[in-house]
C-alpha positions in Angstrom: -20.4 -3.5 -1.4 -19.0 -0.3 0.3 -15.8 1.6 -1.0 -14.0 0.5 1.8 -14.7 -3.1 1.6 -13.9 -3.0 -2.2 -10.5 -2.0 -1.9 -9.7 -4.0 1.4 -7.4 -6.4 -0.3 -5.5 -3.5 -1.8 -5.2 -1.6 1.6 -3.8 -4.9 3.4 -1.2 -5.5 0.7 -0.3 -1.8 1.0 0.3 -1.9 4.9 2.8 -4.7 4.1 4.3 -2.7 1.4 4.9 0.3 3.6 7.3 -1.7 5.8 9.8 -1.9 2.9 9.8 1.6 2.6 10.8 2.1 6.4 14.2 0.4 5.5 15.0 1.9 2.5 18.0 4.4 2.7 18.3 7.1 0.2 21.6 8.9 0.2 21.9 12.5 -0.7 25.4 14.4 -0.7 25.5 18.0 0.4 24.0 20.7 -1.6 26.7 22.5 -3.8 29.4 20.4 -2.3 31.4 17.3 -2.9 30.1 13.9 -2.2 32.4 10.8 -0.8 31.5 7.3 -0.8 30.7 6.4 2.9 32.6 3.7 4.6 32.5 1.9 8.0 35.3 4.5 9.2 32.9 7.5 8.8 30.5 6.0 11.2 30.5 7.3 14.9 29.5 5.1 18.0 26.3 7.1 17.8 25.6 6.1 14.3 26.3 2.5 14.9 24.2 2.4 18.0 21.3 4.0 16.1 21.6 1.6 13.0 21.7 -1.4 15.4 18.5 -0.1 17.0 16.8 0.7 13.8 17.4 -3.0 12.6 15.9 -4.3 15.8 12.8 -2.0 15.4 12.3 -3.1 11.9 12.5 -6.7 12.8 10.0 -6.3 15.7 7.7 -4.1 13.5 7.7 -7.1 10.9 6.7 -9.4 13.4 3.9 -7.2 14.7 5.6 -6.4 18.0 4.5 -2.8 17.8 5.3 -1.7 21.3 8.8 -3.0 21.1 9.5 -1.6 17.8 8.7 1.8 19.1 10.8 1.4 22.1 13.7 0.4 19.7 13.0 3.3 17.3 13.1 5.8 20.3 16.6 4.7 21.3 17.8 4.9 17.7 16.5 8.7 17.8 18.0 8.8 21.2 21.3 8.1 19.8 21.1 10.0 16.4 18.0 12.2 16.4 18.5 13.2 12.6 18.1 9.8 11.3 15.3 10.0 8.5 14.9 6.1 8.3 14.2 5.9 12.0 11.5 8.7 11.7 10.1 7.3 8.8 9.5 4.0 10.7 8.3 5.8 13.8 5.7 7.3 11.5 4.6 3.8 10.4 4.3 2.7 13.8 2.4 5.6 15.1 -0.1 5.2 12.2 -0.6 1.7 13.0 -1.2 2.8 16.5 -4.0 5.0 15.4 -1.8 8.0 16.7 -2.2 10.1 13.4 -0.8 13.3 14.7 2.3 11.7 15.9 2.7 9.8 12.7 2.3 13.0 10.6 4.8 14.9 12.8 7.4 12.0 12.3 7.1 12.3 8.5 7.2 15.9 8.2 10.3 15.8 10.2 11.9 12.9 8.1 11.2 15.1 5.0 12.4 18.2 6.5 15.8 16.3 6.9 15.5 14.4 3.6 13.2 16.5 1.3 13.5 14.0 -1.8 12.8 10.7 0.3 10.2 9.2 -2.1 9.5 6.2 0.3 8.5 8.8 3.0 6.3 10.7 0.8 4.6 7.5 0.0 4.0 6.6 3.4 2.8 10.1 4.4 0.5 10.2 1.3 -1.0 7.0 2.4 -1.5 8.4 6.1 -3.3 11.5 4.5 -5.4 9.1 2.2 -6.5 7.3 5.5 -7.6 10.6 6.8 -9.8 11.4 3.6 -7.4 14.4 2.8 -7.5 13.3 -0.7 -5.8 16.3 -2.6 -2.8 16.6 0.0 -2.5 12.7 -0.4 -2.3 13.0 -3.9 0.3 15.7 -3.7 2.6 13.5 -1.7 2.1 10.4 -4.2 2.9 12.8 -7.4 6.0 14.4 -5.8 7.3 10.9 -5.1 6.6 9.7 -8.8 8.3 12.7 -10.1 11.6 12.0 -8.5 14.1 10.8 -11.2 15.6 8.1 -9.0 12.7 6.6 -7.1 12.4 2.9 -7.6 9.2 2.2 -6.0 6.9 3.7 -8.5 4.6 0.6 -9.0 3.8 0.6 -5.3 2.9 4.2 -5.0 0.8 4.1 -8.4 -1.1 1.5 -6.7 -1.6 3.4 -3.2 -2.7 6.5 -5.5 -5.1 4.5 -7.4 -6.5 2.8 -4.1 -6.7 6.2 -2.7 -8.4 7.6 -5.8 -11.0 4.8 -5.6 -11.6 5.5 -1.8 -12.5 8.9 -2.9 -14.8 7.8 -5.7 -12.6 9.2 -8.2 -13.0 6.2 -10.6 -11.4 7.5 -13.6 -8.3 8.7 -12.0 -8.3 5.5 -9.8 -8.4 3.4 -13.4 -5.4 5.5 -14.8 -3.2 5.0 -11.8 -3.8 1.3 -11.2 -3.4 0.7 -15.0 0.0 2.4 -14.7 1.0 0.4 -11.4 -0.2 -3.2 -13.3 1.8 -2.2 -16.3 5.1 -1.4 -14.1 4.5 -4.8 -12.2 2.1 -7.2 -13.8 2.8 -9.8 -11.4 1.4 -8.0 -8.3 -2.2 -9.5 -7.8 -3.3 -6.4 -5.6 -3.2 -4.3 -8.6 -5.0 -6.8 -10.7 -7.8 -7.1 -8.2 -8.0 -3.3 -7.5 -8.0 -2.5 -11.2 -10.7 -5.3 -11.6 -12.9 -3.6 -8.8 -12.4 -0.3 -10.2 -13.4 -1.3 -13.8 -16.3 -3.1 -12.4 -17.4 0.1 -11.2 -17.0 2.0 -14.3 -19.0 -0.8 -16.1 -16.1 -2.0 -18.1 -17.2 -5.7 -17.4 -15.0 -7.4 -20.3 -11.7 -5.9 -19.0 -12.7 -6.4 -15.5 -13.1 -10.1 -16.1 -9.6 -10.2 -17.9 -7.6 -9.0 -14.7 -9.8 -10.8 -12.1 -9.3 -14.0 -14.0 -5.6 -13.7 -14.0 -5.8 -13.7 -10.0 -8.2 -16.4 -9.7 -6.1 -18.6 -12.0 -3.6 -18.8 -9.2 -5.1 -21.0 -6.3 -2.7 -19.5 -3.9 -4.2 -15.9 -4.7 -7.9 -17.0 -4.5 -10.0 -15.7 -2.0 -13.9 -15.0 -1.0 -13.5 -11.3 -2.4 -11.8 -12.2 -5.5 -14.4 -15.1 -6.2 -17.5 -12.8 -5.4 -15.9 -10.1 -7.9 -15.6 -12.6 -10.5 -19.3 -13.9 -10.1 -20.8 -10.1 -10.1 -18.6 -9.7 -13.4 -20.2 -12.7 -14.8 -23.5 -11.6 -13.8 -23.1 -8.2 -15.4 -22.1 -9.9 -18.5 -25.2 -12.0 -18.7 -23.3 -15.2 -18.0 -25.7 -16.9 -15.7 -24.2 -20.1 -15.9 -20.7 -18.5 -15.3 -21.7 -16.6 -12.3 -23.3 -20.0 -10.8 -20.0 -21.7 -11.3 -17.8 -19.2 -9.5 -20.9 -18.9 -7.0 -20.5 -22.5 -6.0 -16.7 -22.5 -5.7 -17.4 -19.6 -3.4 -19.7 -21.6 -1.3 -17.4 -24.5 -1.3 -14.3 -22.8 -0.5 -15.5 -20.2 1.8 -18.8 -21.2 3.1 -18.7 -18.9 6.1 -17.9 -15.7 4.1 -20.0 -12.5 3.7 -19.5 -13.0 0.3 -20.7 -16.5 0.0 -23.8 -15.2 2.0 -24.4 -12.6 -0.7 -24.2 -15.0 -3.4 -27.1 -17.2 -1.6 -29.3 -14.1 -1.4 -28.6 -13.0 -4.9 -27.3 -9.8 -3.9 -25.4 -9.1 -7.1 -25.9 -5.6 -7.1 -25.3 -4.5 -3.8 
């Protein structure tokens, strides 16, 4: 199983998690000045137009209507060019379109306007990871995690761990994923990716613990999680356990590549 395939579930879930970051607002007061509580009376007409357009863009993005979302975010930025949340969302949209240079430009501009926005750092780090710019990606994740008020640490540690795994940095991947799992034990994506990394590091008993927690829930089981569990049992010398899981894999996901690999006995591929 290739590195890209081994972290497929993590990458898919991260794509969904990134949407929440686009809608997150971080408020910073002026440097060296007083900060008041913003109210509706402080908003200009341009502010209100921009916010409405941004809400529409976010909704369209959530529904997968990417081109419409981009149109709306452009209108938001036409009304208020210095709106960091709109720039962050524009970065997500361009990244999904494969326009990596435009996505990076959007993230950089957002961070110029709001240098301590951990959510934009997270999204920018994930873009860099997809470009295989491992050190630059890790720098963004680390900076976000170092922010005292950053509330999405579990998500960023998950992205960091997945990125380390893509780079083949298994020890660092384990450390980040353990921290992510400890911060949010209910996240099955962290558990699956941690189990995969532990499998790669030949820590089969620990890998078994995490993948069993996922496969114990019928709503979370898929071909990948069952195949990983079967491979772990095979490595532990539990042929009977591997067979039971393999039969479940064949029964529930007969057309999957994982079921085919089981039929061929490709446990070590």
